[in-house]
C-alpha positions as CSV (number, residue, x, y, z in Angstrom):
1,X,-25.2,-11.3,15.2
2,X,-24.2,-7.6,14.9
3,X,-22.8,-6.2,11.7
4,X,-19.3,-5.0,12.3
5,X,-18.0,-1.7,11.0
6,X,-14.7,-0.8,9.5
7,X,-13.1,1.9,7.3
8,X,-12.4,1.6,3.6
9,X,-9.7,3.7,1.9
10,X,-7.2,6.2,3.3
11,X,-8.2,8.2,6.4
12,X,-7.6,12.0,6.2
13,X,-4.0,12.8,7.3
14,X,-3.5,15.3,10.1
15,X,-2.1,18.6,8.8
16,X,1.3,18.0,10.4
17,X,2.0,14.9,8.3
18,X,4.5,15.8,5.5
19,X,3.2,15.7,2.0
20,X,5.2,13.8,-0.6
21,X,6.5,15.3,-3.9
22,X,4.2,13.2,-6.0
23,X,1.3,15.3,-4.6
24,X,2.8,18.3,-6.4
25,X,4.6,16.7,-9.3
26,X,3.5,13.4,-10.8
27,X,7.1,12.6,-11.9
28,X,8.4,12.6,-8.3
29,X,7.6,9.9,-5.8
30,X,10.2,10.7,-3.1
31,X,9.8,12.6,0.2
32,X,9.0,16.3,-0.1
33,X,10.7,16.9,3.3
34,X,13.7,14.7,2.8
35,X,16.0,17.6,3.4
36,X,14.1,19.0,6.3
37,X,13.3,15.9,8.3
38,X,15.4,12.9,9.1
39,X,14.1,9.4,8.6
40,X,13.6,9.0,12.4
41,X,11.7,12.3,12.5
42,X,9.4,11.2,9.7
43,X,8.8,7.8,11.4
44,X,7.9,9.5,14.6
45,X,5.4,11.8,12.8
46,X,3.8,8.9,11.0
47,X,3.6,6.8,14.2
48,X,1.9,9.6,16.1
49,X,-0.6,10.3,13.3
50,X,-1.3,6.6,12.9
51,X,-2.1,6.2,16.5
52,X,-4.3,9.3,16.5
53,X,-6.5,8.2,13.6
54,X,-6.8,4.7,15.0
55,X,-7.9,6.1,18.4
56,X,-10.3,8.4,16.6
57,X,-11.9,5.5,14.8
58,X,-12.2,3.5,18.0
59,X,-13.7,6.5,19.8
60,X,-16.5,7.0,17.3
61,X,-17.4,3.3,17.5
62,X,-15.7,1.7,14.5
63,X,-15.4,-2.0,15.4
64,X,-12.3,-2.7,13.2
65,X,-10.3,0.4,12.7
66,X,-7.5,0.7,10.1
67,X,-4.1,2.3,10.3
68,X,-5.5,5.0,8.1
69,X,-2.8,4.3,5.5
70,X,-1.2,7.3,7.0
71,X,2.4,6.5,6.1
72,X,1.5,5.7,2.5
73,X,2.1,8.6,0.1
74,X,0.7,6.4,-2.6
75,X,-1.2,3.3,-1.6
76,X,0.3,1.0,-4.2
77,X,3.8,2.4,-4.5
78,X,4.3,2.2,-0.7
79,X,4.1,-1.6,-1.0
80,X,6.1,-1.8,-4.2
81,X,9.0,0.2,-2.5
82,X,9.4,-2.8,-0.1
83,X,9.8,-5.3,-3.0
84,X,12.9,-6.3,-4.9
85,X,12.6,-5.4,-8.6
86,X,10.9,-2.1,-8.1
87,X,12.7,1.1,-9.2
88,X,10.9,4.3,-8.3
89,X,13.4,6.3,-10.3
90,X,12.5,4.6,-13.6
91,X,9.5,6.6,-14.7
92,X,7.5,5.4,-17.7
93,X,4.5,6.8,-19.5
94,X,1.8,4.2,-19.2
95,X,-1.8,3.9,-20.4
96,X,-3.9,3.0,-17.3
97,X,-7.5,2.1,-16.2
98,X,-8.5,0.3,-19.4
99,X,-7.3,3.1,-21.5
100,X,-9.0,5.8,-19.5
101,X,-5.9,7.9,-19.2
102,X,-2.1,8.1,-19.5
103,X,0.2,8.6,-16.5
104,X,3.9,8.6,-15.7
105,X,4.5,5.8,-13.2
106,X,7.5,4.0,-11.6
107,X,8.5,0.6,-13.0
108,X,9.5,-2.9,-12.1
109,X,12.9,-3.4,-13.7
110,X,13.8,-6.7,-12.2
111,X,12.4,-9.9,-10.7
112,X,9.9,-9.2,-8.0
113,X,10.7,-10.8,-4.6
114,X,9.9,-10.0,-1.0
115,X,12.4,-8.2,1.3
116,X,12.4,-7.6,5.0
117,X,9.0,-7.5,6.7
118,X,7.4,-4.0,6.7
119,X,3.7,-4.3,7.5
120,X,4.2,-5.9,10.9
121,X,5.6,-2.7,12.3
122,X,2.8,-0.7,10.7
123,X,0.3,-3.0,12.3
124,X,2.0,-3.0,15.7
125,X,2.1,0.8,15.9
126,X,-1.6,1.0,15.0
127,X,-2.7,-1.9,17.2
128,X,-1.0,-0.2,20.2
129,X,-3.6,2.6,20.1
130,X,-6.6,0.4,20.7
131,X,-7.9,-2.9,22.2
132,X,-10.0,-3.4,19.0
133,X,-8.5,-5.5,16.2
134,X,-6.8,-3.2,13.6
135,X,-7.1,-4.0,9.9
136,X,-4.2,-3.7,7.5
137,X,-4.9,-3.3,3.7
138,X,-2.7,-4.6,0.8
139,X,-3.1,-4.0,-2.9
140,X,-3.5,-7.1,-5.1
141,X,-1.1,-8.0,-7.9
142,X,-3.4,-7.0,-10.8
143,X,-4.0,-3.6,-9.1
144,X,-0.3,-3.1,-8.7
145,X,0.3,-4.0,-12.3
146,X,-2.2,-1.5,-13.4
147,X,-0.6,1.4,-11.5
148,X,3.1,0.7,-12.3
149,X,5.1,-0.1,-15.4
150,X,7.1,-3.3,-16.3
151,X,10.4,-3.5,-18.2
152,X,11.4,-7.0,-17.0
153,X,8.6,-9.5,-17.4
154,X,7.6,-10.9,-20.8
155,X,3.9,-10.8,-19.9
156,X,1.5,-9.6,-17.3
157,X,0.7,-13.1,-16.1
158,X,4.2,-13.9,-15.0
159,X,4.7,-10.5,-13.5
160,X,1.4,-10.9,-11.5
161,X,2.5,-14.4,-10.4
162,X,5.7,-13.0,-8.8
163,X,3.8,-10.1,-7.3
164,X,1.3,-12.5,-5.8
165,X,4.0,-14.7,-4.3
166,X,5.8,-11.7,-2.8
167,X,2.5,-10.3,-1.4
168,X,1.6,-13.7,0.0
169,X,4.9,-13.8,2.0
170,X,4.1,-10.4,3.6
171,X,0.5,-11.2,4.3
172,X,1.5,-14.5,6.0
173,X,4.1,-12.6,8.1
174,X,1.4,-10.2,9.2
175,X,-1.0,-13.0,10.1
176,X,1.7,-14.8,12.0
177,X,2.4,-11.6,14.0
178,X,-1.2,-11.6,15.1
179,X,-3.1,-9.4,12.7
180,X,-6.5,-11.0,12.3
181,X,-8.0,-8.6,9.7
182,X,-6.1,-8.2,6.4
183,X,-7.9,-6.8,3.4
184,X,-6.5,-7.4,-0.1
185,X,-7.8,-4.7,-2.5
186,X,-8.2,-6.0,-6.0
187,X,-10.6,-3.8,-8.0
188,X,-9.2,-5.1,-11.2
189,X,-11.2,-8.3,-10.7
190,X,-14.1,-6.1,-11.9
191,X,-12.2,-4.3,-14.7
192,X,-10.2,-7.2,-16.0
193,X,-12.3,-10.3,-15.2
194,X,-10.8,-12.3,-18.1
195,X,-7.3,-11.9,-16.8
196,X,-8.3,-12.4,-13.2
197,X,-9.9,-15.8,-14.2
198,X,-7.0,-16.8,-16.5
199,X,-4.3,-15.9,-14.0
200,X,-6.1,-17.8,-11.2
């Protein structure tokens, strides 16, 4: 049996893809080109770039290309912005990465819950560029909790439980739509093994 290849992490964005403000200023997570480009113009740019990077991966022989995470200015916050309870405008200084550094991050200020599907369209745009199966990646709940702040939940376990439930809804929607390769990124299993085991 052959070993199949895929890509891990974000693919380089084409130069024409607009950068987000957070790239220049950590306290900003909005669109840098919000005034210059309409939502439909940005969507068209992201769709074009996604299909280009998928086609490039397929052309060089990658068996399971990814969407390149092209439309994600921030891997984690992109997912959070599609969940109830997340407020990108509430910015809180937070110690992160097991105390390695302090950063200013957006916060969950209410109960986490899924909203309308969003990954299905991302996958459909990417899948339209190749006959090979396209993989979609999703951050896990512990990883999300380590890259955002919380002002609503009494503890990390209950916060992560609601994050897991909301992510599960989106992952099932994606699978039901036909996506056969879904990667859940949870590096905090290695950094916080005690919490990973305790939370289940």
